[in-house]
C-alpha positions as CSV (number, residue, x, y, z in Angstrom):
1,M,41.4,-12.8,-14.4
2,R,38.9,-10.9,-16.3
3,R,38.4,-12.7,-19.4
4,T,34.8,-13.2,-19.5
5,G,33.4,-12.1,-22.4
6,R,30.2,-10.1,-22.7
7,T,29.7,-9.6,-26.3
8,G,30.7,-10.9,-29.3
9,L,30.0,-14.6,-28.7
10,T,28.8,-17.3,-31.5
11,G,25.8,-18.8,-31.3
12,L,24.2,-17.0,-28.6
13,V,21.0,-14.5,-28.6
14,V,18.1,-13.8,-30.3
15,A,16.3,-10.2,-30.1
16,L,13.2,-10.3,-28.2
17,T,11.4,-7.0,-29.4
18,L,9.0,-5.8,-26.4
19,L,9.9,-1.8,-26.0
20,L,12.7,-2.6,-28.4
21,A,14.4,-2.1,-31.7
22,G,16.9,-4.2,-33.2
23,C,18.6,-5.7,-36.6
24,V,20.0,-9.0,-37.4
25,G,20.9,-10.9,-40.3
26,V,19.3,-14.0,-41.7
27,P,20.4,-17.2,-44.2
28,T,19.0,-16.3,-47.5
29,S,20.6,-18.9,-49.7
30,G,19.0,-21.6,-51.6
31,R,20.3,-25.2,-50.6
32,V,21.9,-24.3,-47.1
33,E,25.1,-26.6,-46.3
34,R,26.2,-23.8,-44.0
35,V,24.9,-20.6,-43.2
36,Q,27.1,-17.5,-44.0
37,G,26.3,-14.0,-42.7
38,Q,25.0,-11.0,-44.4
39,E,27.8,-8.1,-45.0
40,Q,24.8,-5.5,-44.3
41,A,25.4,-3.8,-40.9
42,C,23.2,-2.7,-38.5
43,Q,23.5,1.3,-38.9
44,N,21.2,2.7,-35.7
45,C,19.2,-0.8,-35.4
46,V,16.3,0.8,-36.3
47,N,14.1,1.4,-40.0
48,V,16.2,-1.0,-41.5
49,E,14.7,-1.9,-44.8
50,V,13.1,-5.6,-45.5
51,S,11.2,-6.1,-48.4
52,P,7.6,-7.9,-48.7
53,P,7.1,-10.8,-51.2
54,S,7.7,-10.6,-54.7
55,P,5.1,-11.6,-57.1
56,G,6.0,-15.0,-58.3
57,D,8.2,-15.9,-55.1
58,D,8.4,-19.8,-54.8
59,P,7.7,-21.4,-51.7
60,R,11.7,-21.5,-50.5
61,Q,11.7,-17.7,-51.1
62,V,8.5,-17.0,-49.2
63,V,10.2,-18.5,-46.3
64,E,13.7,-17.0,-46.6
65,G,11.7,-13.8,-47.2
66,F,9.8,-14.3,-43.9
67,L,13.1,-15.3,-42.0
68,R,14.6,-12.2,-42.9
69,A,12.2,-9.9,-42.1
70,N,10.7,-11.6,-38.7
71,A,14.7,-11.2,-37.8
72,Y,14.6,-7.3,-38.0
73,Y,12.6,-5.2,-35.9
74,Q,9.5,-3.7,-36.8
75,S,6.7,-2.5,-34.8
76,G,4.1,-5.2,-35.3
77,Y,6.0,-7.1,-37.7
78,S,4.1,-6.0,-40.9
79,V,6.7,-6.6,-43.4
80,A,7.2,-10.7,-41.9
81,K,3.2,-11.0,-41.7
82,Q,3.0,-10.1,-45.6
83,Y,4.7,-13.6,-45.6
84,L,2.1,-15.1,-44.0
85,T,-1.7,-16.2,-45.0
86,R,-4.4,-13.9,-43.4
87,E,-5.4,-16.7,-40.8
88,A,-1.6,-17.4,-39.8
89,A,-0.9,-13.5,-39.3
90,Q,-3.4,-12.7,-37.2
91,D,-2.5,-15.6,-35.1
92,W,1.3,-15.3,-34.9
93,K,2.8,-13.8,-31.8
94,P,6.7,-13.0,-32.6
95,E,6.6,-11.2,-28.9
96,T,6.0,-14.5,-27.2
97,G,9.5,-15.5,-27.4
98,A,12.8,-16.6,-30.1
99,T,14.6,-19.4,-30.9
100,V,18.5,-19.2,-31.5
101,Y,19.3,-21.9,-34.2
102,D,22.6,-22.8,-36.0
103,L,21.0,-23.8,-39.2
104,D,22.5,-26.8,-41.3
105,A,20.1,-27.4,-44.2
106,V,16.8,-26.4,-46.1
107,S,14.6,-28.8,-47.9
108,V,11.6,-28.1,-50.3
109,K,9.0,-30.8,-50.9
110,D,5.7,-29.9,-52.3
111,D,3.9,-27.5,-50.0
112,Q,6.6,-27.6,-47.3
113,V,10.0,-26.1,-46.7
114,S,12.0,-27.6,-43.7
115,L,14.8,-26.1,-41.6
116,S,17.0,-28.5,-39.5
117,G,20.0,-28.0,-37.7
118,R,20.7,-27.3,-33.9
119,T,19.0,-25.3,-30.9
120,L,21.7,-23.1,-29.2
121,G,19.2,-21.3,-26.9
122,T,15.9,-19.1,-25.9
123,L,15.0,-15.5,-25.7
124,A,12.1,-15.5,-23.3
125,A,9.6,-12.4,-24.0
126,D,11.3,-10.5,-20.9
127,R,14.7,-10.7,-22.9
128,S,16.4,-13.3,-20.8
129,Y,18.5,-15.7,-22.8
130,Q,19.0,-19.7,-21.6
131,A,21.2,-21.8,-23.3
132,R,19.0,-25.0,-24.7
133,G,20.7,-27.5,-26.6
134,G,18.9,-30.1,-28.9
135,D,17.8,-30.8,-32.4
136,F,16.2,-28.2,-34.4
137,A,13.6,-28.6,-36.8
138,Q,11.3,-26.4,-38.4
139,T,8.5,-26.9,-40.9
140,F,6.7,-24.2,-42.8
141,T,3.8,-25.6,-44.4
142,V,2.7,-23.0,-47.4
143,S,-0.4,-22.7,-49.6
144,R,-1.9,-20.3,-52.2
145,Q,-3.5,-17.3,-51.7
146,D,-4.5,-14.8,-54.4
147,G,-2.5,-16.8,-56.6
148,E,0.9,-16.1,-54.6
149,W,2.2,-18.8,-52.1
150,R,2.2,-17.5,-48.0
151,I,3.1,-19.3,-45.0
152,A,0.1,-20.9,-43.2
153,T,2.1,-22.3,-40.4
154,P,4.5,-19.8,-38.8
155,P,6.6,-20.6,-35.6
156,A,5.1,-20.0,-32.0
157,G,7.5,-16.9,-31.9
158,L,10.7,-15.6,-33.8
159,L,13.4,-17.7,-35.2
160,V,16.7,-16.2,-35.6
161,A,19.9,-17.5,-36.7
162,D,23.1,-17.7,-34.4
163,Y,25.4,-15.6,-35.8
164,A,23.6,-12.6,-36.4
165,F,23.6,-12.1,-32.8
166,D,27.7,-12.1,-32.6
167,R,27.7,-8.5,-34.6
168,S,24.1,-7.2,-33.5
169,Y,23.2,-8.0,-29.8
170,A,24.9,-7.6,-26.3
171,T,24.2,-8.4,-23.0
172,Y,23.2,-5.5,-20.1
173,D,22.5,-6.0,-16.6
174,L,19.4,-4.3,-14.4
175,Y,19.6,-3.7,-10.8
176,F,17.0,-5.1,-8.4
177,L,17.0,-5.4,-4.8
178,A,17.2,-8.5,-2.7
179,N,14.1,-9.9,-1.9
180,G,14.1,-10.0,2.3
181,R,17.1,-10.6,4.3
182,P,18.2,-13.2,7.4
183,S,17.4,-11.5,10.4
184,D,17.6,-14.1,12.6
185,Q,21.5,-14.7,11.4
186,P,23.4,-12.6,14.3
187,G,25.7,-9.6,12.8
188,A,24.1,-10.6,9.4
189,V,24.2,-7.8,7.3
190,Q,20.9,-5.7,7.2
191,S,21.6,-3.2,4.4
192,P,19.8,-3.6,1.0
193,V,21.8,-5.4,-1.5
194,L,21.4,-4.8,-5.2
195,V,21.3,-7.9,-7.7
196,P,22.1,-8.0,-11.4
197,D,19.5,-9.2,-13.9
198,P,20.8,-10.0,-17.3
199,I,18.9,-9.1,-20.4
200,W,19.9,-8.6,-23.9
201,L,19.4,-5.7,-26.3
202,P,20.6,-4.7,-29.9
203,Q,24.0,-2.9,-30.1
204,F,22.6,0.2,-30.5
205,R,24.9,2.6,-31.3
206,N,22.8,6.0,-29.6
207,P,23.7,5.4,-26.1
208,G,20.1,7.0,-25.4
209,R,18.9,4.6,-27.2
210,V,20.6,2.0,-24.9
211,A,19.7,4.1,-21.9
212,S,15.9,4.3,-22.9
213,A,15.7,0.7,-23.4
214,L,17.6,-0.2,-20.2
215,V,15.2,2.0,-18.2
216,K,11.9,0.7,-19.6
217,A,13.1,-2.6,-18.7
218,L,14.3,-1.9,-15.4
219,L,10.7,-0.5,-14.8
220,T,8.9,-3.4,-16.3
221,G,10.6,-5.4,-13.2
222,P,12.8,-8.6,-13.3
223,T,13.0,-11.4,-15.6
224,S,10.9,-14.0,-14.1
225,W,13.1,-16.3,-13.5
226,L,14.8,-14.1,-10.9
227,A,11.4,-12.3,-9.9
228,P,11.2,-14.5,-6.8
229,A,14.1,-13.5,-5.4
230,V,14.3,-9.7,-5.4
231,T,12.0,-6.9,-5.2
232,T,12.5,-3.1,-6.5
233,A,12.2,0.2,-5.1
234,I,10.3,1.5,-8.0
235,P,6.6,1.9,-7.1
236,P,4.3,-0.3,-9.5
237,G,2.4,1.6,-12.5
238,T,6.0,4.0,-12.9
239,T,7.0,4.5,-16.4
240,L,8.7,7.2,-18.5
241,S,6.9,10.3,-19.0
242,V,9.3,11.4,-21.6
243,D,9.7,8.4,-23.8
244,S,13.5,8.5,-24.2
245,V,16.5,8.9,-21.9
246,T,18.9,11.5,-23.0
247,I,22.6,11.6,-22.3
248,T,24.5,15.0,-21.7
249,D,28.1,15.7,-21.0
250,G,28.0,12.1,-18.9
251,V,24.9,13.2,-17.3
252,A,21.8,10.8,-17.9
253,S,18.4,12.7,-17.7
254,V,15.7,10.2,-16.8
255,A,12.0,11.7,-16.9
256,L,9.6,9.4,-14.5
257,S,6.0,9.7,-14.3
258,D,4.6,11.2,-10.7
259,A,3.8,7.7,-8.9
260,V,7.7,8.4,-7.2
261,L,6.8,11.5,-5.5
262,S,5.2,9.8,-2.5
263,L,8.5,7.7,-1.8
264,P,9.8,8.5,1.4
265,D,13.9,9.3,1.3
266,A,15.3,5.8,1.8
267,Q,13.0,4.5,-0.8
268,R,14.2,7.3,-3.2
269,S,17.9,6.4,-2.3
270,L,17.5,3.0,-3.5
271,L,15.3,3.8,-6.8
272,A,18.1,5.9,-7.7
273,A,20.5,3.3,-7.1
274,Q,18.8,0.8,-9.2
275,I,18.8,3.3,-12.1
276,V,22.4,4.2,-11.4
277,Y,23.7,0.9,-11.5
278,T,21.5,-0.4,-14.5
279,L,23.3,2.6,-16.6
280,K,26.7,3.3,-15.1
281,D,28.5,0.3,-16.2
282,A,26.6,0.2,-19.7
283,L,26.9,3.9,-20.5
284,A,30.0,4.8,-18.4
285,V,27.8,7.8,-17.3
286,R,28.9,10.1,-14.3
287,G,25.8,10.8,-12.9
288,V,21.4,10.5,-13.4
289,L,19.3,13.2,-13.3
290,I,15.9,12.1,-12.4
291,T,13.0,14.6,-13.3
292,V,9.2,14.6,-12.4
293,N,6.4,16.9,-14.5
294,Q,9.7,18.5,-15.7
295,Q,11.4,19.3,-12.3
296,G,14.3,17.7,-10.8
297,F,13.6,14.8,-8.3
298,R,15.7,15.2,-5.2
299,V,17.1,12.0,-3.1
300,P,19.1,11.9,-0.4
301,E,22.3,11.6,-2.6
302,S,21.4,14.7,-5.2
303,D,23.8,17.3,-5.6
304,P,22.1,20.0,-3.7
305,T,22.5,22.5,-6.8
306,T,21.6,20.4,-10.0
307,L,19.8,17.6,-8.5
308,V,22.1,15.2,-10.3
309,V,23.1,11.8,-8.6
310,P,26.5,11.3,-8.8
311,T,27.3,7.3,-9.8
312,T,29.8,8.1,-7.0
313,A,27.2,9.1,-4.3
314,I,25.7,5.6,-4.3
315,S,26.8,3.7,-0.7
316,S,28.9,1.0,-1.7
317,Q,27.4,-1.2,0.9
318,L,24.6,-1.7,-2.0
319,D,27.2,-3.0,-4.5
320,P,26.7,-6.7,-5.7
321,V,30.3,-7.5,-4.3
322,S,30.6,-6.3,-0.8
323,P,32.8,-3.6,-0.3
324,N,34.0,-4.9,3.2
325,A,35.1,-8.1,1.7
326,G,37.9,-9.7,3.1
327,N,41.6,-10.8,1.0
328,Q,43.6,-13.0,3.0
329,L,44.0,-16.4,2.0
330,Y,43.4,-19.5,4.0
331,V,45.2,-22.5,3.1
332,V,44.8,-26.1,5.1
333,Q,48.0,-28.3,5.3
334,A,48.6,-31.5,6.8
335,G,45.0,-31.0,8.0
336,K,45.6,-27.8,9.8
337,V,44.9,-24.3,8.8
338,A,47.6,-21.8,7.6
339,L,47.5,-18.1,6.7
340,A,49.1,-17.5,3.0
341,D,50.6,-14.1,1.9
342,G,48.6,-14.0,-1.5
343,S,51.7,-12.9,-2.8
344,T,54.3,-14.7,-1.7
345,G,53.1,-17.7,-0.6
346,E,54.8,-17.3,3.0
347,L,52.9,-19.4,5.5
348,R,52.1,-18.5,9.1
349,P,50.4,-20.7,11.3
350,F,46.5,-20.4,12.5
351,S,46.6,-19.8,16.1
352,G,43.1,-20.7,16.8
353,D,41.2,-23.6,17.7
354,L,40.9,-24.6,14.2
355,G,44.7,-24.7,13.7
356,S,45.2,-28.2,15.2
357,T,42.2,-29.9,14.0
358,S,42.1,-32.3,10.9
359,I,40.0,-30.7,8.3
360,S,38.9,-31.8,4.7
361,S,37.5,-28.0,3.5
362,L,37.3,-24.7,4.5
363,A,35.1,-21.6,4.2
364,V,35.9,-18.4,5.3
365,S,33.2,-15.3,5.7
366,V,32.9,-12.5,3.5
367,T,34.3,-10.2,6.1
368,D,37.2,-12.3,7.2
369,T,35.8,-12.6,10.6
370,D,34.5,-16.4,10.5
371,L,35.7,-19.9,10.0
372,A,33.8,-22.8,9.2
373,A,35.8,-26.6,8.5
374,V,34.4,-29.5,7.7
375,T,36.1,-32.2,10.1
376,D,36.0,-35.8,11.0
377,G,35.8,-37.8,7.7
378,R,33.4,-35.0,6.5
379,T,30.8,-35.8,9.0
380,R,30.8,-32.6,11.2
381,L,30.8,-29.1,10.5
382,V,32.5,-26.5,12.9
383,E,33.0,-22.6,13.2
384,A,35.2,-20.2,14.9
385,T,36.4,-16.7,15.0
386,T,39.1,-15.5,12.9
387,A,40.4,-13.7,16.0
388,G,43.3,-16.4,16.6
389,A,44.9,-17.3,19.9
390,G,42.4,-18.2,22.6
391,T,39.1,-18.6,20.3
392,K,37.4,-22.0,20.4
393,A,35.6,-24.0,17.5
394,R,31.9,-25.0,17.9
395,T,30.1,-27.8,16.1
396,V,27.3,-26.3,14.2
397,L,26.4,-29.5,12.5
398,S,27.0,-33.5,13.3
399,G,25.3,-36.5,12.5
400,V,25.7,-36.3,8.6
401,T,27.7,-37.6,6.0
402,D,29.6,-36.7,2.9
403,L,29.6,-32.8,3.8
404,S,31.1,-30.8,1.0
405,R,32.9,-27.5,1.3
406,P,30.3,-25.4,3.3
407,Q,29.8,-21.5,2.0
408,F,29.2,-18.2,3.6
409,T,27.0,-15.6,2.2
410,R,27.3,-11.4,2.5
411,F,24.6,-11.8,5.0
412,G,26.6,-13.9,7.8
413,E,24.7,-17.0,7.0
414,L,27.0,-20.3,6.9
415,W,25.5,-23.1,4.5
416,A,26.2,-26.7,4.4
417,L,25.4,-29.5,2.1
418,G,25.5,-33.1,3.2
419,R,23.4,-36.2,3.8
420,Q,21.3,-37.2,6.7
421,G,19.4,-40.8,6.4
422,G,20.7,-41.3,2.9
423,R,19.4,-38.1,1.9
424,Q,20.8,-35.2,0.5
425,Q,20.5,-31.7,2.4
426,L,21.3,-28.0,2.2
427,W,21.1,-26.5,5.9
428,R,21.2,-23.0,6.8
429,I,23.4,-22.0,10.1
430,A,21.4,-19.6,11.8
431,D,20.9,-20.2,15.8
432,G,21.1,-24.0,14.7
433,A,21.0,-25.4,11.8
434,K,18.1,-25.4,9.5
435,P,16.8,-27.6,6.9
436,V,16.6,-25.8,3.8
437,L,13.3,-26.2,1.2
438,A,14.9,-27.2,-2.4
439,P,12.5,-29.2,-4.3
440,D,14.2,-28.5,-7.6
441,L,17.2,-30.4,-5.8
442,D,15.4,-33.6,-4.8
443,G,17.0,-36.6,-6.5
444,R,20.1,-34.8,-7.4
445,D,23.4,-35.7,-6.9
446,I,25.3,-32.4,-5.7
447,T,29.1,-32.2,-5.6
448,A,29.4,-28.5,-4.7
449,F,28.0,-25.2,-4.7
450,S,28.8,-21.5,-4.3
451,F,27.1,-18.4,-3.8
452,S,27.1,-15.0,-5.6
453,P,28.8,-12.0,-4.4
454,D,25.2,-10.5,-3.4
455,G,24.0,-14.1,-1.9
456,V,20.6,-14.3,-3.8
457,R,22.1,-16.9,-6.6
458,V,23.7,-20.2,-5.7
459,A,25.5,-22.5,-8.8
460,F,26.1,-26.1,-7.9
461,I,27.5,-28.8,-9.3
462,E,25.5,-32.0,-10.1
463,R,27.1,-35.5,-10.7
464,V,25.1,-37.4,-14.1
465,R,25.9,-39.9,-15.7
466,G,28.9,-39.6,-17.7
467,G,29.9,-36.6,-16.1
468,Q,28.8,-33.7,-14.2
469,R,26.9,-30.5,-15.2
470,L,26.3,-26.8,-13.7
471,L,23.3,-25.5,-12.3
472,V,22.1,-22.1,-11.0
473,G,19.3,-21.4,-9.0
474,H,18.4,-18.5,-6.8
475,V,17.1,-18.1,-2.6
476,D,14.0,-16.5,-1.8
477,R,14.1,-14.8,1.5
478,G,10.5,-13.0,1.3
479,D,8.9,-15.6,3.4
480,G,10.9,-18.2,5.2
481,V,14.2,-19.5,3.2
482,E,13.8,-21.5,-0.1
483,V,16.2,-22.6,-3.3
484,K,14.3,-22.0,-6.1
485,G,14.5,-22.1,-10.0
486,V,17.4,-24.4,-10.2
487,R,18.0,-24.6,-13.8
488,E,20.9,-26.1,-15.8
489,L,23.6,-23.6,-17.3
490,D,24.1,-25.7,-20.7
491,T,28.1,-24.9,-21.3
492,R,27.8,-27.7,-24.3
493,Q,26.0,-24.7,-26.6
494,S,29.5,-22.9,-26.4
495,D,32.3,-22.6,-29.2
496,S,34.5,-23.5,-26.3
497,P,35.0,-26.8,-25.1
498,Q,31.9,-28.3,-24.1
499,L,32.6,-28.9,-20.8
500,T,30.7,-32.2,-19.2
501,Q,33.3,-32.8,-17.1
502,L,33.4,-30.3,-13.9
503,K,35.4,-30.4,-10.6
504,D,34.7,-27.4,-8.5
505,L,33.2,-23.5,-8.8
506,A,33.4,-20.1,-7.3
507,W,31.5,-16.9,-8.8
508,L,34.0,-15.0,-10.4
509,D,32.2,-12.1,-9.9
510,A,28.7,-10.7,-9.9
511,T,27.5,-12.6,-13.2
512,H,29.8,-15.1,-14.1
513,V,31.0,-18.5,-12.2
514,M,34.3,-19.5,-12.7
515,V,34.6,-23.6,-13.2
516,L,37.1,-26.2,-13.4
517,G,36.1,-27.9,-16.1
518,A,36.8,-30.1,-19.4
519,A,35.3,-31.4,-22.5
520,T,36.0,-35.3,-22.3
521,A,37.2,-37.2,-19.6
522,K,40.6,-37.6,-21.1
523,D,41.0,-34.0,-21.5
524,T,43.0,-32.1,-18.9
525,A,40.7,-29.7,-17.1
526,G,41.2,-25.9,-17.3
527,P,39.5,-22.6,-15.4
528,Y,36.6,-21.4,-17.4
529,A,34.1,-18.2,-16.5
530,V,30.8,-19.0,-17.6
531,S,28.0,-15.9,-17.2
532,E,24.8,-16.9,-15.4
533,D,22.9,-17.5,-18.6
534,A,25.5,-19.9,-20.1
535,S,25.8,-17.4,-23.4
536,S,29.5,-17.0,-22.5
537,V,32.1,-19.5,-21.7
538,V,35.4,-18.2,-22.0
539,G,38.8,-20.1,-20.8
540,Q,40.5,-18.3,-18.2
541,G,44.2,-18.6,-19.5
542,E,46.0,-22.0,-20.9
543,A,45.1,-25.4,-19.0
544,L,48.0,-27.0,-17.6
545,A,48.9,-30.5,-16.8
546,W,47.7,-29.9,-13.2
547,N,44.5,-32.1,-12.5
548,P,43.2,-29.0,-10.7
549,V,40.3,-30.0,-8.5
550,E,39.6,-26.9,-6.1
551,V,39.2,-23.1,-7.0
552,A,39.5,-20.2,-4.9
553,V,38.5,-16.4,-5.8
554,L,39.4,-13.1,-4.8
555,L,36.3,-10.8,-5.5
556,R,38.0,-7.6,-5.3
557,T,40.3,-8.6,-8.2
558,Q,38.7,-11.5,-9.8
559,S,42.0,-13.5,-9.4
560,A,42.1,-17.1,-8.6
561,I,44.2,-19.9,-6.7
562,V,43.6,-23.1,-8.1
563,R,44.5,-26.3,-6.3
564,S,45.8,-29.4,-8.2
565,Q,45.2,-33.0,-6.9
566,N,48.7,-33.6,-5.6
567,G,48.7,-30.5,-3.7
568,Q,50.3,-28.0,-5.8
569,T,48.2,-24.5,-5.9
570,W,48.7,-22.1,-8.7
571,R,48.4,-18.6,-8.5
572,D,46.1,-16.7,-11.4
573,Q,48.9,-13.8,-12.7
574,G,46.9,-12.1,-15.3
575,T,47.3,-14.2,-18.3
576,T,48.9,-17.2,-17.1
577,W,49.0,-19.4,-14.2
578,V,52.1,-19.6,-12.0
579,P,53.2,-22.3,-9.4
580,F,52.5,-21.3,-5.9
581,V,52.3,-23.0,-2.4
582,K,52.8,-26.8,-2.5
583,D,51.3,-29.5,-0.3
584,V,47.9,-27.8,0.3
585,D,44.3,-30.0,1.2
586,A,42.3,-26.9,0.8
587,V,42.3,-23.2,-0.3
588,A,39.5,-20.4,0.9
589,Y,39.6,-16.9,0.1
590,P,36.8,-14.8,2.3
591,G,33.2,-15.0,0.4
């Protein structure tokens, strides 16, 4: 069920403009009750005409002109700065960030012009968006300079109304490499893994402009939030030797500086993979030609004649969603494990040791080789292979309480969440259960968690007063293993129902989490796809009178099974949910 909606969402993003060119609209009317968008469209998102102040402009007109001018990209924002006093123009730093707001009203009193409304989110200097709710209030103080009104107190960065980005901006993924791998885990996947890093850019009509902006951002490095969890094959100081990327007959030509010439073949392959993945989904290119000093740059995957790297030549093992992911659906009925046909729901008993154990929750490894189950009233975690008859379960964690559903990562790791000594704790099962440092989770009450397909990001549901909220963090494996960067995904800023009651979650794809949620405790919960920056919250089919409590996702097809509190399961059938297996206590797909 792929309805995640990556563009055209109301109240989302703002442009930051390091290396980028863009265009947006801003409010222009006098007294504002509810701002409406301008009709002028972005042509190529460059060289958009913005007007400097006119002689005799009053304070309101000066502020409105400034908002128009600071919303359109200009190198240095020279026109926007003409609305400021000379001192303010020197101090204003538009590149430091931006605030997305929903404007309700404008008021003018003496030398002050005040805007009020609602803050929807922020865009950082690295072009990463974060939904962030709250009241919006901005007061501009104006003063006379050479007989004309000018703004003396500009905002710290850019201010952009929400509606402009619905039609002018889109999100794209840069790709970096997982930082470190759990080498102490027997049978763990040791190959590198690509990790998506969403950024926001103007919707350039020229594909070459999109490609150029994406490659420049890729060479600059990951966003500050993801940086501790990833690395890159691109050497420091690498730049585009030609300022633009061209696309001809589906092949993107990327001219890099000679910093890459000394790379060994393995690193060349990873560099090419990062560039190919960054460009292929955004622009549907069929290949990438990397050049250095106007000569083709050979990588092991290059065509021997043209040196083009076909997108199909990149190893699928690098994909954020493992190509080795299994598709067997497992269910628990009457406390015992059974295997279910994903289409018909026909059940057959699991003949291994777990087939006769009282189980409250279940997880399956990505490769469908191992099962983990919470047993004994959520006080014990056991693990067994899926080989069937003769396999014995082993206890991997005990002496704890309130164990949540466990999770496997693509690296073969098993993770658990429970309480010990009254304190909630994460464990990573690798040659024994090892506590994981997660200082950002201290004092929080986590009810469920789920790892992204790449094994780098992890989403949580936190119980708070009056409901639950969605969090996301990442795992830094560079020096030990630690969960860092935990932040809220504020779904309350979307135009979808503002989710405050969350039941369960599972990653739908590499950048979206499926959550079961509702706006209030009285509302019927339903499935929603939430992007990892919470810029997109999209319902996944009509919510039924089903009281859903658990979701499992088959990553290969992005299809899901939802379990109701009464044990009825529902199968995702594209645009609707249809009844599936009855009397189920738990469901799990691999991963």
